[in-house]
C-alpha positions as CSV (number, residue, x, y, z in Angstrom):
1,M,-29.6,0.3,-49.2
2,A,-32.5,-0.2,-46.9
3,K,-31.0,-3.6,-46.0
4,V,-27.7,-2.0,-45.2
5,R,-29.4,0.7,-43.0
6,L,-31.3,-1.9,-41.3
7,I,-28.2,-3.9,-40.3
8,F,-26.3,-0.5,-39.1
9,L,-29.6,0.2,-36.8
10,S,-29.6,-3.2,-35.4
11,L,-25.8,-2.9,-34.5
12,L,-26.3,0.2,-33.0
13,T,-29.2,-1.1,-31.0
14,L,-26.9,-3.9,-29.8
15,L,-24.1,-1.3,-28.9
16,F,-26.3,0.8,-26.9
17,C,-28.1,-1.9,-25.1
18,S,-27.5,-2.5,-21.1
19,C,-27.0,-5.5,-19.3
20,E,-26.1,-6.5,-15.5
21,Q,-23.8,-8.9,-14.5
22,D,-22.7,-9.2,-10.7
23,G,-24.2,-5.7,-10.2
24,L,-22.0,-4.3,-12.8
25,D,-23.7,-1.8,-15.3
26,L,-22.2,-2.8,-18.7
27,T,-24.4,-0.2,-20.7
28,M,-22.6,0.4,-23.9
29,T,-23.1,4.2,-24.7
30,L,-20.5,6.9,-25.2
31,G,-20.2,10.4,-23.6
32,P,-20.5,13.8,-25.3
33,Y,-18.7,14.1,-28.4
34,G,-18.0,10.4,-28.9
35,K,-15.7,10.2,-25.9
36,E,-15.7,9.1,-22.3
37,S,-16.7,11.9,-20.0
38,R,-17.1,10.1,-16.5
39,Q,-14.6,9.9,-13.7
40,V,-13.5,6.8,-11.8
41,L,-12.5,7.3,-8.0
42,L,-11.0,4.4,-6.5
43,L,-10.5,3.7,-2.7
44,Y,-7.7,1.0,-2.2
45,G,-7.9,-0.1,1.5
46,A,-5.1,-2.3,2.5
47,G,-6.7,-3.0,5.8
48,F,-6.0,-6.4,6.9
49,N,-4.4,-4.9,10.1
50,S,-5.2,-2.6,13.1
51,L,-6.9,-0.2,10.7
52,S,-9.8,-2.3,9.7
53,S,-12.7,-1.1,11.7
54,D,-11.3,2.7,10.6
55,I,-11.5,1.9,6.9
56,W,-14.8,0.4,7.2
57,S,-15.9,3.5,8.9
58,N,-14.4,5.7,6.2
59,I,-16.5,3.8,3.8
60,D,-19.7,4.2,5.7
61,E,-18.9,8.1,5.7
62,I,-18.6,7.9,2.1
63,K,-22.2,6.5,1.8
64,R,-23.4,9.5,3.9
65,G,-22.1,11.8,1.2
66,Y,-22.6,12.6,-2.3
67,L,-22.6,9.7,-4.6
68,P,-23.3,9.4,-8.4
69,G,-26.0,7.5,-10.3
70,K,-25.3,4.2,-11.7
71,G,-26.0,5.1,-15.4
72,R,-23.2,4.4,-18.1
73,N,-22.4,8.0,-18.3
74,D,-22.1,8.7,-14.6
75,D,-19.0,9.2,-12.6
76,V,-17.9,5.7,-10.9
77,V,-16.9,5.2,-7.1
78,L,-15.2,2.0,-6.2
79,V,-13.9,0.7,-2.8
80,F,-11.3,-2.1,-3.3
81,S,-10.7,-3.7,0.3
82,H,-9.1,-6.3,2.4
83,L,-10.5,-6.0,6.1
84,T,-10.5,-8.4,8.9
85,K,-13.5,-10.4,10.0
86,N,-15.9,-8.1,11.6
87,N,-13.4,-5.7,11.6
88,R,-11.6,-6.9,14.7
89,R,-8.0,-7.2,15.6
90,V,-8.0,-10.9,14.6
91,Y,-5.6,-11.9,12.1
92,S,-6.1,-15.8,12.3
93,S,-9.2,-15.7,10.3
94,E,-8.4,-14.8,6.8
95,T,-10.9,-12.9,4.7
96,A,-11.4,-12.1,0.9
97,P,-10.7,-8.9,-0.5
98,V,-13.7,-7.4,-2.6
99,L,-14.3,-4.7,-5.0
100,I,-17.6,-2.8,-4.7
101,R,-19.4,0.0,-6.4
102,L,-21.0,2.6,-4.4
103,Y,-23.7,4.7,-6.1
104,N,-27.1,6.5,-5.5
105,E,-30.2,4.9,-6.3
106,H,-33.7,7.1,-5.6
107,G,-32.0,9.0,-3.0
108,E,-30.2,6.1,-1.1
109,A,-26.6,4.7,-1.0
110,R,-26.4,1.4,-2.5
111,A,-23.3,-1.1,-2.8
112,D,-22.8,-3.6,-5.4
113,T,-20.1,-6.3,-5.0
114,I,-18.9,-6.6,-8.2
115,R,-15.5,-8.8,-7.8
116,T,-14.2,-11.0,-5.4
117,W,-10.7,-12.5,-4.7
118,P,-9.6,-16.1,-3.0
119,V,-9.7,-15.8,0.7
120,G,-6.3,-14.8,2.2
121,T,-5.2,-12.9,-1.0
122,P,-2.6,-10.3,0.2
123,V,-3.0,-7.0,-1.4
124,A,-0.1,-5.0,-0.3
125,N,1.8,-6.1,-3.1
126,K,2.9,-5.1,-6.7
127,E,1.1,-7.6,-8.6
128,M,-2.5,-7.4,-7.0
129,M,-2.5,-3.7,-7.2
130,T,-1.6,-3.8,-10.8
131,E,-4.3,-6.5,-11.4
132,V,-7.0,-4.4,-9.5
133,F,-6.0,-0.9,-11.4
134,N,-6.0,-2.7,-14.7
135,W,-9.4,-4.5,-14.2
136,V,-10.8,-1.2,-13.2
137,R,-9.7,0.7,-16.1
138,E,-10.7,-2.4,-18.5
139,E,-14.3,-2.7,-16.7
140,F,-14.8,1.1,-16.3
141,P,-13.5,3.2,-19.3
142,A,-13.3,6.8,-18.1
143,D,-12.0,10.0,-18.9
144,G,-10.0,10.1,-16.0
145,Y,-9.0,8.1,-12.7
146,G,-7.9,9.1,-9.1
147,A,-7.4,6.9,-6.1
148,I,-7.5,7.2,-2.7
149,M,-4.6,5.0,-0.8
150,S,-5.5,3.8,2.6
151,S,-3.4,1.7,5.0
152,H,-0.4,2.0,7.4
153,A,2.8,3.3,5.8
154,T,5.8,5.3,6.3
155,G,7.3,6.9,3.0
156,Y,10.6,5.9,1.7
157,L,11.6,3.4,4.2
158,P,12.3,-0.1,3.1
159,E,9.9,-3.2,3.6
160,D,10.0,-5.1,7.1
161,Y,12.2,-2.5,8.3
162,Y,9.7,-2.1,11.2
163,A,9.3,-5.7,12.1
164,N,13.1,-6.9,11.6
165,P,15.4,-3.8,12.2
166,K,18.2,-6.0,13.4
167,K,18.1,-8.0,10.1
168,Y,19.3,-4.8,8.5
169,E,21.5,-3.0,10.9
170,G,23.0,-6.1,12.4
171,R,22.6,-4.9,16.4
172,D,20.5,-2.5,18.3
173,R,21.2,1.2,17.8
174,G,21.5,3.7,20.6
175,S,21.0,3.2,24.2
176,S,17.8,1.3,24.4
177,S,18.5,-2.7,24.3
178,S,14.9,-3.1,22.8
179,W,15.2,-0.6,19.9
180,S,12.5,-1.4,17.4
181,P,11.5,1.5,15.0
182,Q,7.8,1.8,14.1
183,L,8.3,2.4,10.6
184,R,7.1,0.6,7.7
185,S,6.5,1.3,4.1
186,F,3.1,1.6,2.4
187,G,0.3,-1.1,3.0
188,Q,1.3,-3.3,5.7
189,E,-1.1,-6.3,6.0
190,Y,-1.1,-9.6,7.9
191,Y,-1.2,-12.9,6.0
192,E,-0.9,-16.7,6.5
193,A,-3.2,-16.7,9.6
194,G,-1.4,-13.7,11.1
195,T,1.8,-15.3,11.1
196,K,3.5,-13.1,8.5
197,T,3.1,-9.2,7.4
198,Q,3.6,-8.0,4.1
199,E,4.4,-4.4,2.8
200,M,5.2,-2.3,-0.6
201,E,8.4,-0.3,-0.8
202,I,7.7,3.1,-2.5
203,K,9.5,2.1,-5.7
204,D,6.9,-0.9,-6.1
205,L,4.0,1.3,-5.4
206,A,5.0,3.5,-8.3
207,A,5.7,0.6,-10.4
208,A,2.4,-1.0,-9.5
209,I,0.2,1.7,-10.9
210,P,-0.1,0.9,-14.5
211,Y,-1.3,4.1,-16.1
212,K,-1.3,8.1,-15.2
213,L,-3.8,9.1,-12.4
214,D,-5.4,12.6,-12.0
215,Y,-4.4,12.4,-8.3
216,L,-3.4,10.2,-5.4
217,V,-4.5,10.9,-1.8
218,F,-2.7,8.9,0.6
219,D,-4.8,8.3,3.9
220,A,-1.5,7.0,5.3
221,C,1.2,8.1,7.7
222,L,4.2,9.8,7.1
223,M,3.9,9.5,3.2
224,G,4.5,13.5,2.7
225,T,8.2,13.4,1.7
226,V,10.2,14.6,-1.0
227,E,11.3,11.1,-1.7
228,V,7.8,10.0,-2.2
229,A,6.7,13.1,-4.5
230,W,9.4,12.2,-6.7
231,E,8.8,8.7,-7.1
232,L,5.2,9.4,-8.1
233,R,6.0,12.2,-10.4
234,N,5.0,10.1,-13.7
235,V,2.4,8.2,-11.9
236,C,-0.1,10.8,-11.0
237,S,-0.5,14.8,-11.6
238,Y,-1.2,15.3,-8.2
239,V,-0.4,13.9,-4.8
240,A,-1.9,14.7,-1.4
241,F,0.0,13.5,1.8
242,S,0.9,14.2,5.3
243,P,4.6,14.5,6.5
244,C,3.4,13.6,10.0
245,E,1.1,10.8,10.8
246,I,-2.7,10.9,10.0
247,P,-5.2,10.1,12.8
248,A,-7.1,6.7,12.4
249,A,-10.2,8.6,11.2
250,G,-8.6,10.0,8.3
251,F,-10.0,12.4,5.8
252,D,-13.3,14.1,5.8
253,F,-14.7,11.0,3.6
254,R,-18.4,12.6,3.6
255,K,-17.3,15.6,1.5
256,L,-14.3,13.8,-0.4
257,V,-16.1,12.4,-3.2
258,E,-18.0,15.4,-4.2
259,H,-14.7,17.5,-4.4
260,L,-13.0,14.7,-6.4
261,L,-15.7,14.2,-9.2
262,Q,-16.2,17.8,-9.9
263,P,-17.4,18.2,-13.6
264,E,-14.3,19.8,-14.7
265,V,-11.2,19.1,-12.6
266,P,-10.8,17.2,-9.4
267,D,-10.6,19.4,-6.4
268,V,-7.9,17.8,-4.6
269,K,-7.2,21.2,-2.7
270,A,-10.6,21.2,-1.2
271,V,-10.0,17.6,0.1
272,C,-6.7,18.8,1.6
273,E,-8.5,22.0,3.0
274,D,-11.4,19.8,4.5
275,Y,-8.8,17.6,6.2
276,F,-7.0,20.3,8.0
277,A,-10.3,22.0,9.1
278,F,-11.2,18.8,10.7
279,Y,-8.1,18.7,12.9
280,Q,-7.2,22.5,13.0
281,F,-8.7,22.7,16.7
282,D,-8.2,19.0,17.7
283,S,-6.2,19.2,21.0
284,T,-5.5,15.5,20.7
285,Y,-3.8,15.2,17.4
286,G,-3.2,18.4,15.2
287,A,-2.3,17.7,11.3
288,T,-0.2,18.4,8.6
289,I,-1.3,18.2,5.0
290,T,0.7,19.0,1.7
291,L,-0.6,18.9,-2.1
292,V,2.1,18.7,-4.6
293,D,1.9,19.2,-8.4
294,C,4.0,16.5,-9.6
295,S,4.7,18.3,-13.0
296,R,6.4,21.1,-11.2
297,L,9.2,19.1,-9.2
298,D,12.0,19.4,-11.7
299,R,13.0,22.9,-10.6
300,L,13.0,21.7,-6.9
301,A,15.3,18.6,-7.8
302,A,17.8,20.8,-9.6
303,T,17.8,23.2,-6.8
304,C,18.4,20.6,-4.2
305,R,21.2,18.9,-6.3
306,D,23.1,22.1,-6.3
307,L,22.6,22.8,-2.5
308,F,23.2,19.4,-1.5
309,D,26.4,19.4,-3.3
310,R,27.6,22.7,-2.0
311,Y,26.3,22.1,1.7
312,R,27.5,18.4,1.6
313,S,29.9,18.8,4.6
314,G,27.3,20.8,6.6
315,I,24.6,18.0,6.2
316,R,26.7,15.3,7.1
317,N,28.0,17.2,10.3
318,L,24.8,19.3,11.5
319,D,23.6,18.6,14.7
320,G,20.4,16.7,13.9
321,K,18.6,17.6,17.2
322,N,18.2,21.4,15.9
323,V,16.3,20.3,12.5
324,Q,12.5,20.1,12.4
325,V,11.1,16.8,12.8
326,Y,8.0,14.8,11.5
327,D,7.9,11.7,13.4
328,R,7.2,11.1,17.0
329,L,10.0,9.6,19.2
330,D,7.6,7.1,20.9
331,S,9.0,3.8,21.5
332,K,11.0,3.6,18.4
333,K,14.1,5.6,20.0
334,Y,15.3,7.6,16.8
335,Y,13.8,10.0,14.3
336,A,13.8,9.5,10.6
337,F,11.7,12.3,9.0
338,F,13.2,15.7,8.7
339,D,12.0,19.1,7.3
340,L,13.7,19.4,3.7
341,K,14.2,23.1,4.3
342,D,15.2,23.1,7.6
343,M,17.9,20.5,7.2
344,L,19.7,22.8,4.6
345,R,19.3,25.9,7.1
346,E,21.0,23.8,9.9
347,A,23.6,22.7,7.4
348,G,24.6,26.5,6.8
349,A,22.6,27.3,3.7
350,S,22.8,31.3,3.1
351,E,19.5,33.2,3.1
352,A,19.8,33.6,-0.8
353,D,20.4,29.9,-1.2
354,L,17.2,29.3,1.3
355,A,15.1,31.9,-0.7
356,S,16.1,30.0,-3.9
357,L,14.8,26.8,-2.3
358,Q,11.8,28.2,-1.1
359,A,10.7,29.5,-4.5
360,A,11.2,26.0,-5.9
361,L,8.9,24.9,-3.1
362,D,6.4,27.3,-3.7
363,E,6.2,26.2,-7.5
364,A,5.8,22.5,-6.5
365,I,3.6,22.9,-3.5
366,V,0.1,23.9,-4.4
367,Y,-1.1,23.6,-0.8
368,E,0.4,23.4,2.5
369,A,-1.0,23.4,6.0
370,H,-0.1,22.5,9.5
371,T,-1.2,22.9,13.2
372,A,1.6,24.2,15.8
373,K,2.0,20.8,16.8
374,F,1.1,17.1,16.1
375,I,0.5,15.1,19.2
376,N,3.8,15.9,20.9
377,V,5.9,17.0,17.9
378,Q,6.3,20.9,17.9
379,L,5.9,22.2,14.3
380,D,8.2,25.5,14.1
381,R,10.0,25.2,10.9
382,V,7.8,23.3,8.4
383,C,8.1,23.6,4.6
384,G,5.7,20.8,4.0
385,L,8.2,18.2,2.7
386,A,10.0,15.8,4.8
387,T,13.4,14.1,3.8
388,Y,15.8,11.7,4.9
389,L,18.9,13.2,7.1
390,P,22.0,11.0,6.0
391,A,24.1,9.1,8.5
392,Y,26.2,11.0,11.1
393,P,29.8,9.6,11.3
394,D,29.0,8.0,15.0
395,Y,25.3,7.5,13.9
396,R,24.9,4.7,16.5
397,R,24.9,6.9,19.2
398,D,22.9,9.6,17.6
399,I,19.0,9.4,17.1
400,Y,18.9,12.4,14.8
401,H,20.3,10.9,11.8
402,G,20.1,8.0,9.6
403,T,22.2,4.7,9.6
404,E,25.0,3.2,7.4
405,F,22.2,0.6,6.2
406,L,19.7,3.5,5.3
407,D,22.2,5.2,3.5
408,Y,23.1,2.3,1.3
409,F,19.4,1.7,0.6
410,Y,18.8,5.3,-0.1
411,Q,21.5,5.1,-2.8
412,E,20.5,2.2,-4.4
413,N,16.6,2.3,-4.2
414,I,15.5,5.8,-4.0
415,A,15.1,8.1,-7.1
416,W,15.4,11.1,-5.4
417,N,19.0,10.4,-4.6
418,Q,19.6,9.8,-8.3
419,A,18.4,13.4,-9.2
420,T,19.8,15.2,-6.4
421,A,23.0,13.1,-4.8
422,L,21.7,13.6,-1.3
423,V,23.6,10.4,0.0
424,V,27.0,9.8,-1.9
425,E,29.8,7.2,-1.1
């Protein structure tokens, strides 16, 4: 018996020993009650683009705020980033994506590089994102995971639509011979020495995340659409995003970690409140921010399916210039993101139906805030979720509707359309 007890104690000693490998704390201990108790926060920065210096500044701001320690049971803050050399807008010199751990040691912020990928590895793709998330879970077992997604983005639109609209539309749209919409899906990055770009469509982003997250916070423009929320409903419990663009400085990263690593429940609402407070009185930008409880989207989908069916003719023939928009005209020559509720209002929905829609929105939206305008976009009728406006019969002369190609893309690729039948043949 003494021998058996000695062997058991020896095994426990091995189990609870600590080792360091490339800066990674591999101490094998268990949290309270024999289960993991710590949380993992991952910043995924696809920044081999014009946002490189801004993402670097965001990382620096995180270092200035609260950081956990590096013990086995401490929460974990990880940054996966792919940034340009010296954070300049030079894309011919390829760099290596890296994963670092940020932590506090004796009152000072520390950063350990724990993994590096080959130089030139593009990160705005499903395979790479899945690899990173799986590696994080394997190396840092925890009770919960959440992520900040930082890059260029524009919601549900197809990959490469920004760079090559004629490839999809066949010819220019509207009166401008130089029509080139400034739209792209999540994570636009340069690769092959800056000669090509890569992006992720929203369905690929959803499929790339291999396990359920507590939250997703998008430090990326124009992600605040009902299509994005629906696509991510099984990927995360909460999603925070902006229907309008997000200024390059992004969220209040100095306070963000402390909110998201709360002992009981991540306080995503506080992150959104800080973001809005940061820009509330900013005369240059302004802000929109929406936080959605993804478990409460079913009622919204059912309500919209009913209303889309009953007001189908009104939606197809409405005057788009009367609907609240979220994107700026700028140089792209047409609009692509419209307010969900205001679209139905303009389509002729009754006050009773609009009240029913608002009740469904109130159930799904935990927090919504917006300034009176964002840059040059007046924000008068805002529900907090943008949506696609189907093609007008003569859409090529109308800048306030979708297109025939986008209608087709929407039918074939957008899960929200399968649930609500906004666009039908």
